[in-house]
TORNUSE-673559 format. One line per 4 residues: number of its first residue (from 1); their letters; for each residue x, y, z of N, C-alpha, C. Coordinates in steps of 0.001 Angstrom, whole numbers, plus 524288, in hexadecimal, padded with zeros to 5 digits. Example, Ala and Ser with C-alpha at 12.3 -4.5 7.8 and 13.67 -1.06 7.14 Angstrom:
<pts>
1 = as = 83386:7E9C6:81E78:8300C:7EE6C:81E78:83390:7F31C:81E78 ~ 83232:7F736:81BA8:83566:7FBDC:81BE4:83264:8001E:81EBE;
</pts>
This chain:
<pts>
1 = xxxx = C090B:8629F:96740:C0733:85EF1:96DBB:C0219:85B3B:96B35 ~ C06BD:855DA:96CD5:C034D:850A6:96CEF:BFE17:8513A:97073 ~ BFB50:84D1E:96DA9:BF75F:84921:96FB7:BF790:849F8:9763B ~ BF9D7:848C3:978D3:BFC55:84765:97DFF:BFB91:84BE4:980B9;
5 = xxxx = BFF6A:84FE7:97CC8:BFF97:854B6:98154:BFBA1:858D3:980DA ~ BF7C0:856C9:97D9C:BF1F6:85A3F:97D26:BEFCB:85872:9805B ~ BF053:854FD:98049:BED1C:85191:985D4:BEE25:85179:98AA0 ~ BF1CE:8502D:98B91:BF57D:85431:9908D:BF3A2:85887:991ED;
9 = xxxx = BF3A4:85F98:98DF0:BF350:8638D:98F13:BEC51:86260:98F6D ~ BEA97:85EE3:98D43:BE345:86103:98C14:BE1D3:85EE7:993A0 ~ BE50D:85916:99538:BE537:858DC:999C0:BE6AC:85D91:99F57 ~ BE9FB:85E85:99CA7:BEC02:86144:9A0DA:BE746:86841:9A2F8;
13 = xxxx = BE3FA:8684A:99F4B:BDFDD:86D1F:9A00D:BDD3A:86807:9A5DF ~ BDCEB:86715:9A6CF:BDA50:86236:9AAA6:BD5BE:85F94:9AA9D ~ BD239:85CC3:9AF0C:BCF6C:85AD9:9AC89:BC8AC:85CAC:9B066 ~ BCAD2:86282:9B294:BC592:8657B:9B2B9:BC135:8661E:9B08E;
17 = xxxx = BC213:865F5:9AA4E:BBFE3:86A45:9A977:BBAA8:86434:9A5B5 ~ BBEDF:85F0B:9A84E:BBB4E:85953:9A82D:BB79F:857A3:9AC4C ~ BB83E:85AB8:9AF68:BB579:85AE5:9B4B1:BB181:85DCE:9B3E8 ~ BB1BE:862EC:9B081:BAEC2:86761:9B14B:BA92F:86509:9AD92;
21 = xxxx = BAD31:861FB:9AB59:BA8B8:85FF8:9A46A:BA41E:85A85:9A6E5 ~ BA815:85915:9AA4A:BA453:85511:9AD58:BA21E:85608:9B138 ~ BA1C9:85AA9:9B3FA:B9EFA:85CF8:9B53E:B98DE:8603B:9B415 ~ B9A5B:861E7:9AF48:B9679:8651B:9AA7E:B9350:860BF:9A98B;
25 = xxxx = B960A:85B3D:9A76C:B9229:85710:9A599:B904D:854B1:9A924 ~ B8F23:8554F:9AFD0:B8B45:8545E:9B360:B8971:856F2:9B473 ~ B8998:85E0D:9B3BB:B86C7:85EEE:9B2EB:B80E0:85F62:9B056 ~ B83C7:85CF0:9AAEA:B8007:85EA5:9A723:B7C1F:85866:9A798;
29 = xxxx = B7D98:85489:9A92A:B7BA1:84FEC:9AAEB:B77C5:851C1:9AE91 ~ B797D:8539B:9B229:B741E:8555E:9B5A2:B6FAD:85853:9B46F ~ B721C:85B47:9B13F:B6D1C:85F38:9ADFA:B6950:85C24:9ABFD ~ B6C27:8563D:9A772:B6823:853C0:9A4FA:B668C:8515F:9A83B;
33 = xxxx = B6922:84E66:9AB61:B63B8:84ABD:9AEDB:B5FCB:84EC5:9B2E3 ~ B62B5:850DA:9B409:B5DE4:8543F:9B4B4:B585A:8572D:9B24E ~ B5970:858A7:9AE1B:B56A4:858F1:9A847:B52E0:8541F:9A7C4 ~ B54FF:84EE0:9A5B3:B52EE:84AEC:9A58A:B512A:848AA:9A9AD;
37 = xxxx = B5328:84A56:9ADDF:B4F96:847B7:9B27C:B49E3:84A1E:9B381 ~ B4B34:8505F:9B325:B44A9:85377:9B2C1:B41B7:85263:9AF41 ~ B4448:85135:9AA1A:B418A:8504D:9A433:B3E5C:84B30:9A669 ~ B3F3A:84903:9A65F:B3DA6:841A9:9A8F6:B39D6:8420A:9AC6D;
41 = xxxx = B3A52:84409:9B0F7:B3861:84674:9B3DB:B333C:847B7:9B342 ~ B3281:84D7E:9AEBE:B2C56:84EDC:9AD88:B29EB:84CF1:9A966 ~ B2D19:848A3:9A8D2:B2AE9:8455A:9A3BB:B28DC:84162:9A44D ~ B2ADF:83E79:9AB64:B287A:83BCF:9AB5D:B20EE:83BA7:9ACDA;
45 = xxxx = B1EEF:836A4:9AD23:B18FC:834E6:9AE3D:B18F7:82EA8:9B20D ~ B1528:82DCB:9B4F0:B13EE:82A90:9B66C:B1201:8230B:9B2E7 ~ B1454:8253E:9AE9D:B12E2:81FE0:9AB63:B0F9A:81A78:9AA0F ~ B1060:8187C:9AEAD:B0DAD:815CE:9B0E0:B07F7:814B4:9AF58;
49 = xxxx = B084B:81A66:9B31C:B0262:81E1E:9B2C5:B0170:81D79:9AEB7 ~ B0486:82116:9AB20:B00A1:823D9:9A6B2:B0106:81E89:9A172 ~ B03F7:81A61:9A3CA:B0297:8150A:9A1C2:AFE87:812FE:9A13B ~ AFC12:81311:9A6D7:AF693:80E02:9A823:AF370:812FA:9A6C4;
53 = xxxx = AF2A8:81827:9A740:AEE63:8197A:9A400:AEE7A:81AAE:99EDE ~ AF29A:819AD:99CD2:AF390:819BD:997C4:AF11C:81436:993DA ~ AF0BD:80EF8:99636:AF07B:80AD4:9966E:AEB48:80AE3:9979A ~ AE79C:80D27:99CA1:AE3B4:80E8E:99BEB:ADE34:80FF8:997AD;
57 = xxxx = AE261:8151B:995CE:ADE32:818F7:991F9:ADDA9:81426:98E79 ~ AE31A:812AB:98DA4:AE297:8104E:98795:AE017:80A68:9873F ~ ADF91:80A67:98CCF:ADAFD:8040D:98B9B:AD5C5:804FD:98AF9 ~ AD57C:80B4E:98B73:ACF54:80C07:98B47:AD01E:81148:98831;
61 = xxxx = AD3F4:80F79:983D4:AD32F:811E5:97E76:AD3B9:818C3:97FDF ~ AD47A:81949:98307:AD3E7:820ED:98323:AD9D8:8221C:9818D ~ ADB3B:821AA:97D5A:AE050:8267C:97B73:ADF85:82B2E:97CA0 ~ ADC81:82C70:979FA:ADC4C:83484:97D00:AE0DD:8340C:98189;
65 = xxxx = ADA16:830E7:984A4:ADC24:8322F:98CA0:AE237:83072:98CB0 ~ AE4B8:82B3E:989CE:AE8A2:82BA8:98B3A:AED88:830D4:98791 ~ AEBDB:831C2:984D6:AEF2B:8362F:98249:AEFCD:83A80:98550 ~ AEC47:83CDA:98874:AEA31:8411D:98C90:AEC00:83E16:990DD;
69 = xxxx = AEDD8:838C4:9910B:AF14A:838B9:99571:AF5A2:837ED:99734 ~ AF970:83778:991CB:AFCB2:83721:98FAB:AFE95:83B9D:99045 ~ AFD63:84022:98E0B:AFCA9:844D8:98D6F:AFF19:84ACF:99234 ~ AFC77:8465F:996A3:AFE6A:84A56:99AED:B04AD:84623:99CAC;
73 = xxxx = B0447:84204:999F0:B0A41:8426C:99CAF:B0E6B:8431B:99963 ~ B123D:8462F:99E03:B1693:8490E:99B58:B1AF0:843B6:99A04 ~ B1C0C:83F8B:99B3F:B1DF1:83C95:999FB:B1F8E:83ACD:99430 ~ B22D8:83882:9943C:B2519:838A2:99065:B237D:83005:98DF1;
77 = xxxx = B2127:82F00:99199:B1E46:82992:990BA:B19B2:82A88:98C0E ~ B1677:83003:98EC8:B1000:8313D:98E09:B105B:833ED:98883 ~ B131F:837D9:987CA:B1855:83838:9842C:B16BF:83583:97E41 ~ B18CA:831E5:97E97:B1A6A:82C61:97BBA:B1424:82A29:979B7;
81 = xxxx = B1219:826D6:97FC9:B0D7A:8269A:97F11:B08FF:82836:97ADE ~ B0A53:82EB7:97DE6:B05E8:83223:97B38:B04AF:830EB:972E8 ~ B0B6C:831F3:971A3:B0C2E:830C0:96DB2:B089B:82A68:96913 ~ B0A1B:82745:96B30:B07BF:821D8:96B57:B0105:823B3:96AA9;
85 = xxxx = AFF74:824D5:96EC3:AF864:82596:9700B:AF778:82A46:96B9E ~ AFA0A:82CFF:96937:AF877:83283:962FD:AFA32:830C7:95E52 ~ AFB58:82B14:95F21:AFDE8:82A0B:958BF:AF81A:823A8:95A02 ~ AF469:824D2:95D98:AF1B0:81FCE:95CA8:AEF21:81CE2:958A9;
89 = xxxx = AED82:82154:95847:AEA02:81FE6:952F5:AEBE0:81DBB:94C0D ~ AF398:8200E:94D92:AF671:81D9D:949B6:AF613:81658:94B00 ~ AF505:81665:94EA6:AF7C5:810B9:95072:AFAB1:80E79:95432 ~ AFBD1:80B57:95683:AFF90:80940:95A24:B055D:80A33:9560F;
93 = xxxx = B0603:807B8:9516F:B0BFA:809AB:94F0D:B0FE6:80D53:94FDF ~ B08EF:81248:9501A:B0AE6:81706:94EAD:B0C26:8190F:952AA ~ B07AA:818D2:956F2:B0AA1:81A0A:95D9D:B117B:8179D:95FA2 ~ B0F73:81411:95E0A:B1641:8106C:95E95:B1A88:814BA:95D80;
97 = xxxx = B19B4:81624:958BB:B1E51:81912:953DB:B1D40:81DCE:95883 ~ B1A9B:81E97:9578A:B1AC4:82510:95ADC:B1C9E:82668:96106 ~ B1B2A:82157:9624B:B1D2D:820F7:96978:B2279:8201D:96A16 ~ B24B4:81CFD:96490:B2A12:81CB6:964AE:B2E76:820FE:961D3;
101 = xxxx = B2ABD:8247E:95FDF:B2BA6:8289D:95EAB:B2E18:82B1F:963A6 ~ B2989:82E13:9662A:B27F1:8309F:96B33:B2C9A:82CCA:96FBD ~ B2CB6:82969:970E6:B3019:825CB:973B1:B3580:829DC:974A1 ~ B37A8:82771:96D75:B3BAD:82A38:96C05:B3E92:82FC0:96CA5;
105 = xxxx = B3A69:8338D:96D78:B3917:838EC:96C92:B3A87:83A18:974FF ~ B3860:8385E:977C3:B38B4:836CB:97C18:B3E56:8339A:97DFB ~ B3F0E:832C1:97CE7:B4315:82FDA:97EC2:B4749:83302:97C30 ~ B4885:837E0:97984:B4B2F:83BFD:97756:B4C15:83FE9:97C24;
109 = xxxx = B4704:8424A:97CDD:B44FF:8440F:98236:B4735:842BE:9870E ~ B4587:83FB0:98942:B4774:83C53:98C43:B4DA6:83CAF:98CBF ~ B502F:839CF:9891B:B5588:8381E:98A17:B59CD:83BC0:988BD ~ B57BE:8425D:986E9:B5B31:846A3:98736:B5DEC:8487F:98AAE;
113 = xxxx = B6171:847B3:98964:B674F:849E2:98E45:B68AD:843B5:99019 ~ B66B0:83EF6:98F7E:B69BA:83DA4:991C0:B6DFF:83AB5:98FAF ~ B6E87:83C72:989D3:B73A4:83A0A:98702:B7750:83EB1:98BD2 ~ B76F4:84268:98B98:B7C19:845DB:98F16:B7D35:841BE:993F8;
117 = xxxx = B795A:83F17:9976A:B7B51:83CCF:99A75:B7DF1:8382B:99A1E ~ B7BCE:8346B:995C0:B7EC6:8312C:99433:B8392:82FD4:99268 ~ B857A:8353D:99090:B88AB:83765:98D8F:B8E8F:837F6:994AC ~ B8B09:83CC3:995C5:B8E26:83EAD:99AFE:B913A:8390C:99D93;
121 = xxxx = B8D05:83734:99E60:B8DDF:83266:9A228:B9127:82DE7:99FA3 ~ B9247:82E61:99990:B95DA:827C8:998E6:B9B2E:82B48:998AE ~ B9B88:83148:998AA:BA13D:833BF:9960B:BA0F2:837DC:99975 ~ BA0AF:83892:99FF2:BA1DD:83AEF:9A3CA:BA59E:83785:9A3EE;
125 = xxxx = BA60E:832F1:9A645:BABB8:82FBD:9A92E:BB1AB:83107:9A3D0 ~ BAF85:83041:9A0B7:BB3E1:8339D:99B57:BB46D:83673:99BDE ~ BB27E:83A48:99C91:BB4C0:83FE0:99D25:BB81E:84112:9A26A ~ BB54B:83F08:9A899:BBA0D:83E8B:9AD2E:BBE6A:83B90:9AA6F;
129 = xxxx = BBD91:836FD:9A7FD:BC271:83311:9A7CA:BC782:83888:9A44C ~ BC44F:83B89:9A10F:BC778:84031:99F4D:BC9E9:8441A:99FF2 ~ BC75A:844D9:9A419:BCA0E:8463B:9AA10:BCBE3:8453F:9AF1F ~ BCC84:84067:9ADE1:BD0CE:83DD2:9AEBA:BD57C:83DA4:9ADF5;
133 = xxxx = BD6F4:83D07:9A8AC:BDA39:83CDF:9A6D2:BDE5F:84053:9A641 ~ BDAC0:84561:9A5D4:BDB30:84AF9:9A6A0:BDF9F:84AE9:9AAA7 ~ BDC07:84AC0:9AEFA:BDECE:84C2B:9B2BE:BE3AE:8460D:9B52A ~ BE384:842DE:9B2FB:BE812:83E83:9B161:BED9B:84058:9AFB6;
137 = xxxx = BEDD4:84353:9ACA7:BEFBF:844D7:9A9AD:BF2D3:84B4D:9AAA1 ~ BEF6E:84C7C:9AE16:BF0B8:8523F:9AFC9:BF40E:850B7:9B6D7 ~ BF234:84C74:9B8C0:BF360:8483F:9BC8F:BFB85:847E1:9B988 ~ BFAE2:8452E:9B754:BFF3E:843CF:9B4F4:C036A:847F3:9B3DE;
141 = xxxx = C022E:84F34:9B062:C02E0:85218:9B05F:C0674:8511E:9B5B5 ~ C01ED:8539C:9B918:C0285:855AF:9BD5A:C067C:851F9:9BF3D ~ C075E:84CF5:9BF7C:C0C9D:84B3F:9C0D7:C1231:84B71:9BFAD ~ C113A:84B4E:9BA9B:C1500:84BBF:9B7B3:C17DF:8516E:9B9A0;
145 = xxxx = C1570:8555E:9BBD4:C194A:85AC9:9BBBB:C179B:859A6:9C19C ~ C1775:856CF:9C44C:C1A4B:85748:9CAF6:C1D92:85345:9C98E ~ C206C:850A8:9C3A9:C23C5:84C53:9C751:C21FF:8481F:9C937 ~ C1CEE:84717:9C7E2:C1D91:8418D:9C838:C1AA9:84051:9D09B;
149 = xxxx = C1A82:8473E:9D2C7:C18F9:845DF:9D6C0:C14A2:845BE:9D815 ~ C116C:842D2:9D9D6:C0A48:846A0:9DB76:C0848:848A0:9DF7F ~ C06DA:84D95:9DACA:C063F:852DB:9DEF6:BFF6F:8548F:9DE2B ~ BFE36:8575F:9E26D:BF85A:8597D:9E34B:BF526:85A6F:9DF5F;
153 = xxxx = BF8FD:85BBA:9D8F6:BF856:85D9F:9D3F2:BF61A:8575F:9D157 ~ BF9F2:85347:9D32F:BF857:84D4B:9D0D0:BF39C:84D87:9D2AA ~ BF43B:84E2A:9D64B:BED72:848A9:9D99A:BE851:84C95:9D6C9 ~ BEA67:852A9:9D54B:BE73C:85495:9D531:BE3F4:853C2:9CF5B;
157 = xxxx = BE71B:85313:9CBC2:BE5A9:8505E:9C76C:BE3D1:84CA9:9C792 ~ BE6DF:84739:9CA1D:BE3DF:84384:9CC7C:BDD42:843EE:9CCF8 ~ BDD5D:845D0:9CE64:BD7DD:846B2:9D1E4:BD2F5:849FF:9D147 ~ BD4FA:84D24:9CDED:BD1C9:84FDF:9C7B2:BD1D9:84AA3:9C3B9;
161 = xxxx = BD4C6:84814:9C22F:BD3F2:84251:9BE08:BCF70:83FB5:9BF1B ~ BCF7E:8400F:9C41A:BCB0F:839ED:9C62B:BC62A:83EC1:9C700 ~ BC616:841D2:9CA62:BC113:84512:9CAA7:BBFA8:84492:9C428 ~ BC29E:845E4:9C0C2:BBF31:8478C:9BAE2:BBBA3:8404C:9BA88;
165 = xxxx = BBF32:83BC3:9BB5B:BBCD6:83670:9B7A0:BB61F:83735:9BF58 ~ BB772:8396C:9C370:BB3A7:83876:9C62D:BAEC8:83A4A:9C43C ~ BADF4:83E4D:9C2CC:BAAE0:844B4:9C0E6:BA9FB:840A0:9BD6D ~ BAB94:84016:9B9E5:BA96B:83B44:9B408:BA543:8373D:9B645;
169 = xxxx = BA7C8:83446:9B8E6:BA597:83041:9BA50:B9F35:83399:9BDA1 ~ B9EF1:83816:9C07B:B9B61:839E9:9C4A9:B9776:83AE7:9BFD0 ~ B986D:83D4D:9BB8D:B9670:8405D:9B78A:B93F6:83BE2:9B3A4 ~ B95CA:83686:9B34D:B92BA:8339A:9B024:B8F7F:82F61:9B260;
173 = xxxx = B910B:82F7E:9BA74:B8CBB:82B09:9BAD0:B8706:82F0B:9B9B8 ~ B851A:8335F:9BDD6:B7FE6:83435:9BD3E:B7E61:832FD:9B63D ~ B82C0:835C3:9B2FC:B7FAC:8387E:9AF65:B7E48:83195:9AC5E ~ B8026:82C59:9ACDF:B7F41:829D1:9AB11:B7A02:82792:9ADB4;
177 = xxxx = B79F0:826DD:9B3C5:B76BB:82651:9B4DD:B71B1:82712:9B389 ~ B70F8:82DF3:9B369:B6B32:8302B:9B278:B6A11:82DF2:9AB8D ~ B6F88:82CBF:9A8CE:B6ED8:82CB4:9A2D3:B6BA4:82710:9A487 ~ B6BF2:822E9:9A5BE:B69D5:81E5B:9A577:B6469:82050:9A8A9;
181 = xxxx = B64EF:8217F:9AD15:B5E5E:8240B:9B090:B5C54:82613:9AAB6 ~ B5D06:82A39:9A965:B59BD:82C93:9A5A8:B57A4:82847:99F04 ~ B5BA6:8256F:99E60:B59BD:8228C:99BEE:B57ED:81D0F:99DBB ~ B553A:81CCA:9A046:B51BB:816CD:9A380:B4E45:81BDE:9A386;
185 = xxxx = B4D05:8207A:9A479:B4A12:82313:9A48A:B45EC:821A5:9A0C0 ~ B4890:82388:99D85:B4621:8257E:9980D:B44D2:82015:99529 ~ B48A6:81D87:996C3:B4601:81648:9941F:B40F3:8158C:994FE ~ B4174:815A6:99A29:B3C89:8136A:99DF9:B3751:81809:99BA5;
189 = xxxx = B374A:81BE3:99BB0:B3319:81F99:99AD8:B3232:81BCC:994A2 ~ B35B0:81CE6:990C4:B337D:81ACF:98B99:B3158:815F4:98BDF ~ B32CB:811CA:98FBA:B30FB:80C70:98E32:B2BD1:80CDF:992A6 ~ B2A84:81047:99585:B25A0:811C3:99669:B20C2:813A6:99585;
193 = xxxx = B2423:8186B:990CF:B2103:81935:98B39:B1F4D:81433:987A9 ~ B210A:81265:986D4:B21A2:80DEC:9837C:B1D24:80AFC:983C7 ~ B1E4E:807AA:989E0:B1829:806B6:98CC3:B14EA:80A0D:98D1E ~ B157D:80CDA:98E79:B0F73:8114E:98C16:B0E88:80E26:987CA;
197 = xxxx = B13AD:8113C:98220:B0FD6:81037:97D0C:B0E6F:80C66:97B6A ~ B1057:80754:97DBA:B0DFA:80208:97D50:B07A7:80331:97DD5 ~ B05F4:8043B:98291:AFFF0:80291:9828B:AFCA4:80656:97E01 ~ B003C:809E0:97DFB:AFDB2:80DDF:97948:AFE60:809F3:97553;
201 = xxxx = B0144:808BD:97339:B016E:80507:97010:AFD24:8006F:96EA9 ~ AFE6A:7FE3D:9714A:AFA76:7F840:97389:AF5A0:7FB21:972CE ~ AF237:7FDD3:973F9:AEE1D:7FE67:9743B:AEFA6:80252:96F77 ~ AF150:80465:96B64:AEF16:8057E:966B9:AEEE1:7FE88:96352;
205 = xxxx = AF22C:7FDFF:963A8:AF26A:7F765:9621C:AED21:7F4CE:9626C ~ AEB93:7F489:96677:AE755:7F293:96992:AE1CC:7F56A:96745 ~ AE149:7F9BB:965DE:ADE05:7FD9B:961F5:ADEB8:7FB82:95CB9 ~ AE490:7FBED:95AD6:AE499:7FB82:954C9:AE173:7F38F:95293;
209 = xxxx = AE2D0:7F277:955C8:ADFFE:7EDA0:955AA:ADA65:7ED55:95752 ~ AD9EE:7EFC9:95A92:AD2DB:7EF2C:95C26:AD01B:7F1D6:9566A ~ AD127:7F3DF:95357:AD0D3:7F7E8:95120:AD0A9:7F505:94BF7 ~ AD3DB:7F29E:94927:AD4DB:7EF75:9486F:ACF6E:7EA37:94670;
213 = xxxx = AD18C:7E760:94B27:ACC71:7E443:94C0F:AC829:7E48E:94BC3 ~ AC71A:7EB5F:94ACD:ABEDF:7EB48:94C46:ABF5D:7ED30:945D4 ~ AC367:7EF6C:943A3:AC27D:7F05B:93F03:AC0CF:7EB71:938FC ~ AC3A4:7E76C:93D8D:AC278:7E0F6:93A71:ABCB6:7E0DB:936BB;
217 = xxxx = ABB83:7DF34:934CA:AB5F4:7DE41:93211:AB1F8:7DA30:934F3 ~ AAD36:7D8F1:938AE:AAE0A:7D5B9:9386A:AAB22:7D229:935B2 ~ AACC4:7CDC4:93697:AAC11:7C881:9332B:AA7C3:7C616:93502 ~ AA28A:7C56B:9300C:A9D0B:7C584:930AB:A9E29:7BE51:92F8E;
221 = x = A9CDF:7B89B:930EE:A9C26:7B4D4:92F0E:A9768:7B46E:92B9C;
</pts>
């Protein structure tokens, strides 16, 4: 049996399993969307207010109060900035590096399972196309068996082929849409965390500069 005969025999199994595969992938995508949506919703906060309060406490030199304020927030932004405040004694450079590390760890947590959405969104149309090819092969087989006459079986095979492509597209579109949406949310939250972290770094650099100037010996003429 050559490769063509093998592929034809495989195609005769039908495209039903392809459509069930797409349905299964769509269910998994829905589960990921719900899980990620709930996860990102439960760890959100009013970042604008959090930032204003942080700047106010830093302006008054209240590092301990700033830490307590941020510890009451479940947001990733607060977690990242807290790491910087805990490294205040080590200097601005150390705080910046630790916040960068925490930011990377937070990105991994927020982007969990999103690669699955992206993969399904990119490949579901091709899976549907596979079902279409199988349906077309079966349609030609039906046409051959009916001696070239258009039969009910032929139309059913063509319909199945077109449905497979449609299902592939229907699975891909929401998967890509939610993938892009969640990526935008992650990027926005990390940007907000970076903006808050910059306030901490500015404060630490100011304190370091003030400490340096105060430690210089006074020149007596």
